[in-house]
C-alpha positions as CSV (number, residue, x, y, z in Angstrom):
1,M,-22.1,-68.2,9.2
2,I,-22.4,-64.9,8.1
3,V,-21.4,-63.6,11.2
4,V,-17.8,-65.8,11.4
5,T,-17.4,-64.9,7.8
6,V,-18.1,-60.9,8.8
7,T,-16.0,-61.3,12.1
8,R,-13.1,-63.5,10.4
9,F,-12.7,-60.5,7.5
10,L,-12.5,-58.1,10.1
11,A,-9.9,-59.5,12.2
12,G,-7.9,-59.9,9.0
13,A,-8.4,-55.9,8.3
14,F,-7.7,-54.8,11.8
15,L,-4.0,-57.0,12.0
16,A,-3.0,-56.0,9.0
17,N,-4.0,-52.7,10.4
18,A,-1.2,-53.2,12.8
19,V,1.9,-53.8,10.5
20,P,2.4,-49.8,9.5
21,H,2.2,-48.3,12.5
22,G,4.1,-51.4,14.3
23,A,6.7,-51.0,11.9
24,A,6.5,-46.7,11.9
25,A,7.1,-47.2,16.0
26,L,10.2,-49.5,15.5
27,R,11.7,-47.5,13.3
28,R,10.8,-44.7,16.4
29,R,8.9,-42.3,12.9
30,E,6.7,-40.1,12.8
31,F,2.8,-42.1,11.1
32,P,-0.7,-40.9,10.4
33,S,-2.9,-42.6,13.2
34,P,-6.3,-41.6,14.3
35,F,-5.0,-39.8,17.3
36,A,-3.0,-36.9,14.5
37,T,-4.2,-33.8,14.4
38,P,-6.2,-34.1,12.1
39,P,-7.6,-37.7,12.5
40,G,-5.5,-39.9,9.7
41,V,-3.2,-36.9,8.5
42,G,-1.0,-35.0,10.4
43,L,1.6,-37.4,12.5
44,S,1.7,-38.6,15.3
45,S,4.4,-39.7,17.8
46,P,5.8,-43.4,17.8
47,R,4.0,-44.4,21.4
48,E,0.9,-43.4,20.1
49,N,1.6,-45.7,17.1
50,A,3.0,-48.4,19.1
51,A,-0.7,-48.2,21.5
52,W,-2.7,-48.0,18.3
53,S,-1.3,-51.1,16.7
54,S,-1.1,-53.3,19.7
55,T,-4.8,-52.1,19.6
56,N,-5.2,-53.6,16.3
57,L,-3.0,-56.7,17.3
58,V,-5.6,-57.6,20.3
59,V,-9.2,-56.7,18.9
60,G,-8.0,-58.8,15.7
61,T,-6.2,-61.1,18.0
62,S,-9.5,-61.3,19.8
63,L,-11.8,-61.4,16.8
64,L,-10.2,-64.8,15.1
65,L,-10.2,-66.3,18.9
66,A,-14.0,-65.7,19.1
67,V,-14.3,-67.4,15.7
68,R,-11.7,-70.4,15.7
69,R,-14.4,-73.3,15.9
70,R,-16.2,-72.4,14.0
71,S,-17.0,-73.9,10.4
72,G,-16.0,-71.8,7.4
73,S,-13.1,-70.3,5.4
74,P,-9.9,-68.9,7.1
75,A,-8.9,-67.4,3.6
76,W,-12.2,-64.0,5.0
77,A,-9.5,-63.3,7.4
78,A,-6.7,-63.1,3.7
79,A,-9.4,-61.1,1.9
80,G,-9.7,-59.0,5.2
81,A,-5.6,-58.0,5.7
82,T,-5.2,-57.7,1.5
83,L,-8.3,-55.1,1.2
84,M,-6.9,-53.3,4.3
85,G,-3.8,-53.3,3.0
86,G,-4.9,-52.6,-0.9
87,F,-7.3,-49.3,0.9
88,L,-4.1,-47.8,3.4
89,G,-1.7,-47.6,0.3
90,W,-4.4,-46.3,-1.9
91,W,-5.3,-43.3,1.3
92,F,-2.0,-42.6,2.3
93,A,-0.3,-42.7,-1.4
94,P,-1.1,-38.7,-1.9
95,A,0.7,-37.5,1.7
96,R,3.6,-40.0,1.3
97,R,3.6,-38.5,-2.4
98,A,3.1,-34.8,-0.9
99,A,5.7,-35.4,1.7
100,R,8.7,-36.9,-1.0
101,L,8.1,-33.1,-3.0
102,A,8.9,-31.5,-0.1
103,A,11.7,-32.9,0.6
104,V,13.2,-33.0,-3.0
105,R,12.9,-29.4,-2.7
106,L,14.1,-29.0,1.0
107,D,17.5,-30.5,-0.5
108,G,17.6,-28.9,-4.5
């Protein structure tokens, strides 16, 4: 039962991580990814973000499909997605804030 719970939690985290990278790729904007220099801080191209988003979608979906017929609550996937979303917002907030301030300084 604990393996199913952890698997669902991780699936939610992977699926949540796919969203911002996919959105950045669709908007053709650079966005931090593990492929950037430095990893997770520098900006990656839209193509790299599309690849990372796809990887997260495949892993998250595979994890969910692996435990789809097991007992247990699917709420763990939602919990994983919620915690990953909160963590990502917290982690990237300083960088986004610095980028906005730099843009304001350049305009003003």
